[in-house]
C-alpha positions in Angstrom: 3.7 -11.4 6.6 7.0 -9.7 7.5 10.4 -11.6 7.9 10.3 -11.1 11.6 6.7 -12.4 11.8 7.7 -15.6 9.7 10.8 -16.3 11.8 8.7 -16.0 15.0 5.9 -18.3 13.9 6.1 -22.1 14.9 5.7 -24.4 11.9 2.5 -26.2 11.7 4.5 -29.5 11.2 2.7 -30.9 8.0 6.0 -32.4 6.9 8.7 -34.5 8.4 12.4 -34.4 8.0 14.0 -31.6 6.0 17.1 -33.4 4.9 18.0 -36.9 3.5 21.5 -38.1 2.7 24.1 -35.4 2.2 24.3 -33.7 -1.2 27.3 -34.5 -3.4 29.5 -31.3 -4.0 28.1 -30.8 -7.5 24.6 -31.1 -6.1 25.2 -28.7 -3.4 26.7 -26.3 -5.9 23.5 -26.6 -8.1 21.2 -25.9 -5.1 23.2 -22.9 -3.9 23.6 -21.4 -7.3 20.0 -21.8 -8.5 17.9 -21.5 -5.4 18.3 -17.8 -4.9 17.1 -17.0 -8.5 13.9 -19.1 -8.1 13.1 -18.6 -4.4 10.1 -16.5 -3.6 11.1 -13.4 -1.6 9.0 -12.8 1.5 10.8 -9.6 2.4 8.2 -7.4 0.7 4.5 -7.7 -0.1 3.3 -9.7 -3.1 3.9 -8.0 -6.3 0.9 -6.5 -8.2 0.0 -8.4 -10.4 1.3 -11.6 -8.9 2.1 -12.9 -12.3 5.1 -10.5 -12.2 6.9 -13.0 -10.1 7.9 -14.7 -13.3 10.3 -13.4 -15.9 8.1 -14.6 -18.8 4.5 -13.7 -19.5 2.0 -16.1 -17.9 -1.7 -16.1 -17.7 -2.6 -18.6 -15.1 -1.1 -19.3 -11.6 -0.8 -22.7 -10.2 0.6 -24.0 -6.8 1.9 -27.5 -6.1 2.4 -28.2 -2.4 5.0 -30.9 -1.6 6.4 -31.5 -5.1 8.6 -34.4 -4.0 11.0 -35.3 -6.8 9.5 -32.5 -8.9 8.5 -34.9 -11.9 5.0 -33.6 -12.0 5.9 -30.1 -11.5 8.5 -29.9 -14.2 6.3 -31.9 -16.7 3.4 -29.4 -16.2 5.7 -26.3 -16.5 7.1 -27.6 -19.8 3.7 -28.6 -21.1 2.0 -25.3 -20.2 4.5 -22.5 -20.5 1.8 -19.8 -20.2 1.1 -21.0 -16.6 3.3 -19.8 -13.8 4.0 -22.6 -11.3 4.8 -22.2 -7.6 6.2 -25.3 -6.0 6.6 -25.8 -2.2 9.0 -28.4 -0.8 10.8 -28.3 2.5 13.0 -31.4 1.6 16.4 -30.2 0.6 17.2 -33.2 -1.6 13.9 -32.8 -3.5 14.5 -29.1 -4.0 17.9 -30.0 -5.4 16.3 -32.4 -7.9 13.9 -29.9 -9.1 16.4 -27.1 -9.6 18.7 -29.5 -11.4 15.8 -30.2 -13.8 15.1 -26.5 -14.3 18.6 -26.0 -15.1 18.6 -28.8 -17.8 15.3 -27.8 -19.4 15.4 -24.0 -18.9 12.0 -23.8 -17.5 11.5 -20.2 -16.5 7.8 -20.4 -15.3 8.6 -21.9 -11.9 9.2 -20.2 -8.7 9.7 -22.2 -5.4 9.5 -22.0 -1.7 11.4 -24.3 0.7 9.5 -24.2 4.0 6.0 -24.5 5.5 3.4 -24.1 2.7 1.1 -22.4 5.1 3.5 -19.4 5.2 3.2 -18.9 1.6 -0.5 -19.4 1.5 -0.8 -16.6 4.1 1.4 -14.4 2.1 -0.5 -14.8 -1.2 -3.1 -12.3 -2.2 -6.9 -13.1 -2.2 -8.2 -14.8 -5.3 -4.7 -15.0 -6.8 -4.5 -18.7 -7.9 -6.3 -20.8 -10.6 -5.3 -24.1 -9.1 -3.7 -25.9 -6.0 -2.3 -29.3 -6.4 -1.7 -31.5 -3.3 -0.5 -34.7 -4.8 0.3 -37.7 -2.5 0.9 -35.8 0.5 2.2 -37.6 3.6 -0.9 -39.4 5.0 0.3 -39.5 8.6 -1.4 -42.9 9.0 -1.3 -43.2 12.8 -4.5 -41.7 14.4 -2.4 -39.7 16.8 -0.8 -37.9 13.8 -4.0 -37.2 11.9 -3.8 -33.4 13.1 -0.7 -33.1 10.9 -2.5 -34.1 7.7 -2.5 -30.9 5.4 -6.1 -31.2 4.6 -7.8 -29.5 7.3 -10.7 -26.9 7.8 -7.9 -24.2 8.6 -6.0 -25.1 5.3 -9.2 -25.4 3.3 -10.0 -21.9 4.5 -6.5 -20.8 3.2 -7.2 -22.6 -0.2 -10.6 -20.8 -0.5 -9.0 -17.4 0.2 -6.3 -17.6 -2.4 -8.3 -19.3 -5.1 -10.0 -17.3 -7.8 -13.8 -18.0 -8.1 -14.1 -21.3 -9.7 -10.6 -22.2 -9.0 -9.5 -25.8 -8.6 -8.1 -27.9 -5.7 -6.7 -31.3 -7.0 -5.9 -34.0 -4.5 -4.2 -37.3 -5.3 -3.5 -40.2 -2.9 -3.1 -44.0 -2.7 -4.3 -44.0 1.0 -7.9 -44.8 1.2 -8.3 -43.3 4.7 -6.8 -40.1 3.6 -9.1 -40.0 0.4 -12.0 -40.4 2.7 -10.8 -37.9 5.1 -10.3 -35.2 2.2 -13.8 -35.9 0.8 -15.4 -35.5 4.3 -13.3 -32.2 5.2 -14.3 -30.7 1.8 -17.9 -31.5 2.2 -18.0 -30.2 5.8 -16.2 -27.1 4.8 -18.8 -26.1 2.3 -16.7 -23.9 0.0 -15.9 -26.7 -2.4 -17.8 -28.7 -4.8 -16.5 -32.1 -5.7 -16.5 -32.6 -9.5 -17.3 -36.2 -9.9 -20.3 -37.9 -11.7 -19.1 -41.6 -11.5 -16.4 -43.7 -10.3 -14.3 -43.1 -13.5 -14.0 -39.4 -12.6 -11.9 -40.1 -9.5 -10.1 -43.4 -10.6 -8.8 -41.9 -13.9 -5.5 -39.9 -13.7 -5.7 -36.3 -14.6 -5.2 -35.3 -18.2 -1.7 -35.4 -19.1 -0.7 -37.1 -15.9 2.8 -38.2 -15.7 3.4 -41.2 -13.5 5.8 -40.6 -10.6 8.2 -42.8 -8.8 5.9 -42.7 -5.7 2.9 -43.7 -7.7 4.8 -46.5 -9.4 5.9 -47.8 -5.9 2.2 -47.7 -4.8 1.2 -49.9 -7.9 3.9 -52.4 -7.1 2.6 -52.7 -3.6 -1.0 -53.3 -4.9 -2.5 -49.7 -3.9 -4.6 -47.9 -6.4 -4.9 -44.1 -6.5 -7.7 -41.7 -6.3 -7.7 -38.3 -8.2 -10.1 -35.7 -6.6 -10.9 -32.5 -8.1 -12.7 -29.7 -6.1 -14.0 -26.5 -7.4 -14.3 -23.3 -5.2 -17.9 -22.2 -4.8 
């Protein structure tokens, strides 16, 4: 996708506001100084191989859509230095938090995009990702807003195209209706196999899972979570 095409394309509106409270001066400086170094550049075609996006050697590629405060993304990047992580987050305050943590930890196996994830998905080459994480996405609970949920046939088509054969799509949520929605959408799509033999498989957090602030809030409010894993077929 060219820069002109990207500017002319209307957002598919899977996310809400872009900004929260104003960043403090030091926070704004962190954002402005670090973002250019980690931001994926759409002005050219994806590099070949895609792993060359990263300044360090990586063997696998993993995308996290909507990383929020970045707790999970930075944890995984430090845990798995041989994996290249791409994080998408339009919310400015969240992007600043992640970049600040990158600056503190020195994680160099992360690249970011700060707009609509569908634009990144359409830019990525076929069969280029090992895993896609969609963790606690906005559930858009009102029926009239369900069309804004990220899990849809169109986006599952995108996932299926960019995942390698056998690649994983991991989805976590504490909203029962969205969990059921995702199971139905993936079943009807036909390109994904739900990896689960019993209830423990979707009630147990992923291996090495770090609890996030959002998840802790859900627990306090009496909501449990589901952790779904689908394999591209």
